[in-house]
C-alpha positions as CSV (number, residue, x, y, z in Angstrom):
1,X,-106.3,148.0,58.4
2,X,-103.7,150.3,56.8
3,X,-101.7,152.6,58.9
4,X,-99.8,155.6,57.6
5,X,-96.5,156.4,59.4
6,X,-95.0,159.8,59.3
7,X,-91.2,159.5,59.2
8,X,-90.4,163.2,59.0
9,X,-88.6,165.5,61.3
10,X,-90.1,168.9,62.1
11,X,-88.3,171.6,60.1
12,X,-87.5,174.9,61.8
13,X,-84.9,177.7,61.3
14,X,-82.3,175.6,63.1
15,X,-82.7,172.4,61.1
16,X,-79.3,171.3,59.7
17,X,-79.7,168.2,57.5
18,X,-76.0,167.9,56.6
19,X,-73.0,169.8,57.8
20,X,-72.1,172.6,55.5
21,X,-75.7,173.0,54.2
22,X,-77.6,176.1,55.4
23,X,-80.5,175.9,57.8
24,X,-83.9,177.0,56.3
25,X,-85.0,180.6,56.4
26,X,-88.6,180.7,57.6
27,X,-90.2,184.2,57.6
28,X,-93.1,186.3,56.4
29,X,-93.3,187.1,52.7
30,X,-96.3,189.3,53.5
31,X,-97.2,189.9,57.2
32,X,-100.8,190.6,58.3
33,X,-99.8,194.2,59.1
34,X,-98.3,194.7,55.6
35,X,-101.3,193.1,54.0
36,X,-103.5,195.9,55.4
37,X,-101.8,198.3,53.0
38,X,-102.9,196.3,49.9
39,X,-106.3,194.9,50.7
40,X,-109.7,196.1,51.9
41,X,-110.5,196.2,55.6
42,X,-110.9,192.8,57.1
43,X,-109.0,191.1,54.2
44,X,-105.6,190.9,56.0
45,X,-103.7,187.7,55.9
46,X,-100.2,186.3,56.2
47,X,-98.2,184.6,53.4
48,X,-95.2,182.6,54.6
49,X,-91.9,182.1,52.9
50,X,-89.6,179.2,53.3
51,X,-86.1,179.0,51.6
52,X,-84.2,175.8,52.0
53,X,-82.0,173.3,50.2
54,X,-83.8,170.4,48.8
55,X,-82.5,167.7,51.2
56,X,-83.6,169.5,54.3
57,X,-85.2,167.3,57.0
58,X,-86.6,163.9,55.9
59,X,-86.6,163.8,52.1
60,X,-86.8,161.4,49.3
61,X,-83.5,160.8,47.5
62,X,-84.2,160.1,43.9
63,X,-81.7,158.6,41.3
64,X,-80.8,162.0,39.9
65,X,-79.1,162.9,43.1
66,X,-76.3,160.5,42.2
67,X,-76.8,159.8,38.5
68,X,-77.1,162.6,35.9
69,X,-79.4,160.6,33.7
70,X,-81.5,159.3,36.7
71,X,-85.1,160.2,37.5
72,X,-85.5,163.5,39.3
73,X,-88.2,163.8,41.9
74,X,-90.8,165.1,39.4
75,X,-90.4,161.8,37.5
76,X,-91.0,159.5,40.4
77,X,-94.6,158.5,40.3
78,X,-96.5,158.9,43.6
79,X,-97.9,155.4,43.4
80,X,-94.4,154.1,43.9
81,X,-94.2,155.9,47.2
82,X,-97.5,155.7,49.1
83,X,-99.9,152.9,50.2
84,X,-97.1,150.3,49.9
85,X,-96.8,147.3,52.1
86,X,-93.7,147.7,54.2
87,X,-91.2,145.6,56.0
88,X,-89.4,147.0,59.1
89,X,-85.9,145.7,59.4
90,X,-84.1,146.5,62.7
91,X,-80.3,146.7,62.4
92,X,-77.9,147.1,65.3
93,X,-75.3,149.6,64.1
94,X,-73.6,150.1,67.4
95,X,-70.4,148.2,66.3
96,X,-70.7,148.3,62.5
97,X,-72.3,151.1,60.5
98,X,-72.2,149.2,57.2
99,X,-75.6,147.5,56.6
100,X,-74.9,144.5,54.4
101,X,-77.2,142.4,52.3
102,X,-77.4,139.8,55.0
103,X,-79.8,142.1,56.9
104,X,-82.4,141.5,54.2
105,X,-81.8,137.9,53.1
106,X,-84.9,135.8,53.8
107,X,-87.2,138.8,53.8
108,X,-89.9,139.1,51.1
109,X,-89.0,142.5,49.6
110,X,-91.0,142.3,46.3
111,X,-93.0,145.5,45.8
112,X,-92.5,146.5,49.4
113,X,-91.0,149.6,51.1
114,X,-88.1,148.5,53.2
115,X,-87.8,150.6,56.4
116,X,-84.5,150.2,58.1
117,X,-84.5,151.0,61.8
118,X,-81.1,151.8,63.2
119,X,-82.1,154.2,66.0
120,X,-79.6,156.7,64.6
121,X,-82.3,159.3,64.9
122,X,-81.5,159.5,68.6
123,X,-78.6,161.7,67.5
124,X,-80.9,164.1,65.5
125,X,-80.0,167.7,66.4
126,X,-76.5,166.8,67.6
127,X,-73.1,166.8,65.9
128,X,-73.0,163.0,66.3
129,X,-75.8,162.7,63.8
130,X,-73.3,163.7,61.0
131,X,-70.4,161.5,62.2
132,X,-69.9,158.0,61.0
133,X,-73.6,157.3,60.4
134,X,-75.1,154.0,59.1
135,X,-75.2,153.3,55.4
136,X,-76.2,150.5,53.0
137,X,-73.3,148.7,51.3
138,X,-73.3,148.5,47.5
139,X,-74.1,144.8,47.8
140,X,-77.1,145.5,50.0
141,X,-78.5,148.1,47.6
142,X,-78.0,145.8,44.7
143,X,-79.7,143.0,46.6
144,X,-82.7,145.1,47.5
145,X,-83.1,146.2,43.9
146,X,-82.8,142.7,42.5
147,X,-85.3,141.5,45.2
148,X,-87.9,144.0,43.9
149,X,-88.0,146.4,46.9
């Protein structure tokens, strides 16, 4: 039985994804009260407005983020992102934030999403979240790519 797992954080007007980037602005574009001025009786409604930088909350980092000639998000086909078999790899980053290729050796990665659990999300909403967080080494990224992840 397939199970979909939501990995996202809730976005609100205090969500900071990365220090120095602005929090989202979430407001009415058209309030119910304002709509009464434009529409017939009983046809009032609200239209929301959200303004935010693209990497707010949980987001997909596409190749264009780092490489000018890389695919941007509109070029990444949805079937590459959903209904994939997945492998959960737990990594202890309490002493070393660098996640090397050894974390993935011996794991069948071909055509699978690799979910890396570091528990760093326990720092979400705090300054610690932005300080010295876990990351993949170049060798780990190259290993995952060559393994068909």
